[in-house]
C-alpha positions in Angstrom: 0.0 -0.2 -0.1 1.3 3.5 -1.0 1.9 5.4 2.3 -0.3 8.2 0.5 -3.3 5.8 0.5 -3.3 5.3 4.2 -6.3 6.9 5.7 -5.7 9.5 8.2 -7.4 7.9 10.9 -4.9 5.2 10.6 -1.9 7.6 10.4 -3.1 9.3 13.5 -3.7 6.0 15.3 -0.3 4.8 14.4 1.2 8.1 15.9 -0.5 7.8 19.1 2.5 6.2 21.1 4.7 9.4 20.2 1.6 11.7 20.5 0.9 10.5 23.9 4.2 11.9 25.3 3.1 15.4 24.4 0.7 17.8 25.8 -2.7 18.6 24.7 -2.5 21.6 22.3 -6.2 22.5 22.8 -9.2 21.8 25.0 -12.7 21.7 23.3 -15.9 21.8 25.3 -18.3 21.3 22.3 -19.6 24.8 22.4 -16.9 26.5 20.4 -18.3 26.0 16.9 -21.7 28.0 16.3 -24.7 25.9 17.0 -27.2 27.0 14.6 -27.3 26.7 10.9 -25.9 24.3 8.3 -22.5 22.5 9.2 -20.5 24.0 6.6 -21.8 27.7 7.3 -21.2 27.0 11.1 -17.5 25.9 10.4 -16.8 28.9 8.0 -18.3 31.3 10.6 -15.7 29.8 13.0 -12.7 30.2 10.7 -14.0 33.6 9.5 -13.5 34.7 13.2 -9.8 33.6 13.1 -9.1 35.4 9.8 -9.5 32.3 7.8 -6.0 31.2 8.3 -3.3 30.0 10.9 0.3 30.3 11.0 2.6 27.4 11.7 6.0 28.7 12.5 8.5 27.6 9.7 5.8 26.3 7.5 3.8 29.5 6.9 0.1 30.5 6.8 -2.6 27.7 6.1 -5.7 28.8 4.7 -9.2 27.7 5.3 -11.9 27.6 2.4 -15.5 26.8 2.3 -14.8 24.2 -0.4 -12.2 22.4 1.5 -14.3 22.5 4.7 -17.3 21.0 2.9 -15.1 18.4 1.1 -13.7 17.3 4.6 -17.3 17.3 6.5 -19.4 16.0 3.8 -17.0 14.0 1.5 -15.3 12.4 4.5 -18.0 12.0 6.8 -19.2 13.8 10.0 -20.5 13.2 13.5 -20.6 15.4 16.4 -17.1 14.8 17.4 -15.6 15.6 14.2 -17.6 18.7 14.0 -17.0 19.9 17.5 -13.3 19.2 17.3 -12.7 21.4 14.2 -12.3 24.1 16.9 -9.0 22.5 17.6 -7.9 22.3 14.0 -6.0 25.6 14.2 -4.0 24.6 17.2 -3.0 21.3 15.7 -1.9 22.9 12.6 0.2 25.7 14.6 1.6 23.2 17.4 1.0 19.6 16.4 3.8 17.2 15.2 4.3 16.3 11.7 3.5 12.7 11.3 3.4 12.3 7.5 4.5 13.9 4.4 3.7 13.1 0.6 5.5 14.9 -2.4 3.2 15.5 -5.4 0.5 13.6 -3.9 -1.0 11.2 -6.5 0.6 13.2 -9.3 -1.7 16.1 -8.4 1.0 18.9 -8.3 0.8 19.5 -4.6 2.3 17.9 -1.5 0.6 16.9 1.7 1.6 17.3 5.3 -0.2 15.6 8.2 0.0 17.2 11.6 -1.1 15.7 14.7 -1.6 16.4 18.4 -3.6 15.3 21.5 -6.3 17.4 22.4 -8.7 17.5 25.4 -12.3 16.9 24.0 -15.0 17.2 26.6 -12.6 16.0 29.2 -11.3 13.0 27.5 -7.8 12.7 25.8 -8.3 12.4 22.1 -6.0 12.7 19.0 -6.7 15.1 16.2 -5.1 14.6 12.8 -4.9 17.3 10.1 -3.9 17.1 6.3 -2.7 20.4 4.8 -2.1 20.5 1.0 0.8 22.6 -0.1 1.5 23.9 -3.7 3.4 26.7 -5.3 0.7 29.2 -4.3 -0.6 28.3 -0.8 -0.9 25.9 2.1 -4.7 24.8 2.6 -6.5 22.9 5.2 -7.8 19.5 3.6 -9.1 17.2 6.1 -9.2 16.5 9.9 -10.2 13.2 11.8 -10.4 12.6 15.4 -10.0 9.3 17.3 -10.2 8.5 21.2 -7.1 7.3 23.3 -7.2 4.0 22.0 -7.3 4.9 18.3 -11.0 4.4 17.8 -13.2 6.4 15.4 -15.4 8.4 17.8 -18.4 9.3 15.6 -20.8 7.2 14.0 -23.0 7.9 11.0 -25.9 9.8 12.0 -24.4 11.2 15.1 -25.6 14.8 15.7 -24.7 17.1 18.5 -27.9 16.0 20.2 -26.9 12.4 20.0 -23.7 13.2 22.3 -25.4 15.6 24.7 -25.0 13.1 27.5 -21.3 13.0 26.8 -21.2 9.2 26.5 -22.1 7.9 23.0 -19.3 10.0 21.3 -16.4 8.1 23.2 -17.9 4.8 23.7 -17.9 1.7 21.6 -15.3 -0.9 20.5 -14.1 0.0 16.9 -14.2 -3.6 15.7 -17.6 -4.3 17.1 -19.0 -1.1 15.9 -17.5 -1.4 12.4 -18.9 -4.9 12.0 -22.2 -3.8 12.9 -21.9 -1.2 10.0 -22.4 1.8 12.1 -19.0 3.4 11.8 -18.3 5.8 8.9 -15.5 4.1 7.1 -15.5 6.4 4.1 -12.1 5.9 2.7 -10.1 9.2 2.2 -8.9 10.6 -1.0 
């Protein structure tokens, strides 16, 4: 398997041993992202509030766009945890460890960098990975995924913020059991 074809969730899972030795880069309560409106609009509102970019020292500014946000959330699956942990994406880009690099990804004239870090999500240690695309013009947010401290995906198809209001369903469930039941969103990442 080409390293570029390994899904982001697996890359983050594989990096947990090294990431677990570092401090969380953000604490997410679940209230940082606007609660009303369409998902993409809510996330765009969040990035507008931070100037639509974040600077990674030694790397440069990473830009956010509506199209990339929509692709990440709609094209790669969304649940309450993924939506809410978007609030930590800027901190992971700024301060996370680089866990992967792919030159000229799939011959598309851009490179990909994967940054990851532990975050605190509703009091639980989780790990957030972010892929950034870099070409001759700019660096752009592409995708993020979040896993629990054991590397399990913490959102299921159909999750909404209401589904996790008790704080339990977002961080429970054995990945193999849930995946075999067909509830986990296992959309391959492009």
